[in-house]
C-alpha positions in Angstrom: 23.8 13.2 20.2 26.9 11.4 20.3 25.3 7.8 20.8 23.5 8.4 17.5 26.5 9.3 15.8 28.4 6.2 17.2 25.5 4.0 16.4 25.5 5.2 13.3 29.4 4.8 12.5 29.8 1.3 14.2 28.1 -0.5 11.3 29.5 1.4 8.6 33.0 1.0 10.3 32.4 -2.8 10.6 31.1 -3.3 7.0 34.6 -1.4 5.8 36.6 -3.2 7.8 35.3 -6.8 6.3 35.7 -5.4 2.9 39.1 -4.5 3.3 39.7 -8.1 4.7 38.4 -9.8 1.6 40.6 -7.3 -1.0 43.8 -8.1 0.8 46.6 -8.2 -1.9 49.9 -9.6 -1.6 53.0 -7.3 -1.5 55.3 -7.3 -4.2 58.3 -8.1 -2.6 59.3 -9.2 1.3 58.7 -6.7 3.7 62.6 -7.0 4.7 63.1 -5.8 1.6 61.0 -2.3 1.7 63.2 -1.4 4.9 66.2 -2.6 3.2 65.2 0.3 0.4 64.9 2.7 3.0 67.6 2.2 4.8 69.8 2.1 1.6 68.2 5.4 0.5 68.6 7.3 3.6 72.8 5.8 3.4 73.0 7.5 0.0 71.6 10.9 1.5 73.8 10.9 4.1 77.0 10.3 1.9 75.6 13.3 -0.5 75.7 15.1 2.8 78.5 14.4 3.9 80.3 15.1 0.6 79.1 18.6 0.3 79.9 19.3 3.9 82.7 21.3 3.3 81.6 23.3 0.2 80.3 26.2 2.2 84.1 26.5 3.7 85.6 27.2 0.5 84.0 30.3 0.1 
C-alpha cells in the first residue's frame, strides 16, 4: 500500500519541482534588504516596548 502511494507521488513531485524551476522569479530587492527590514522592524517594536515600560508603575 505504501509502495503504491510513493510510486504515485514521486512522479507528481518531480513534475512540480520541474515546473517550479521553470517559473522562477527575481526578488524585487536584494535578499539582505529583507533581513535589514526585519531587523529594523524588530528594533522599532523593541523601542515602543521600552517606551511604555513604566506606564504600569504610575497607576
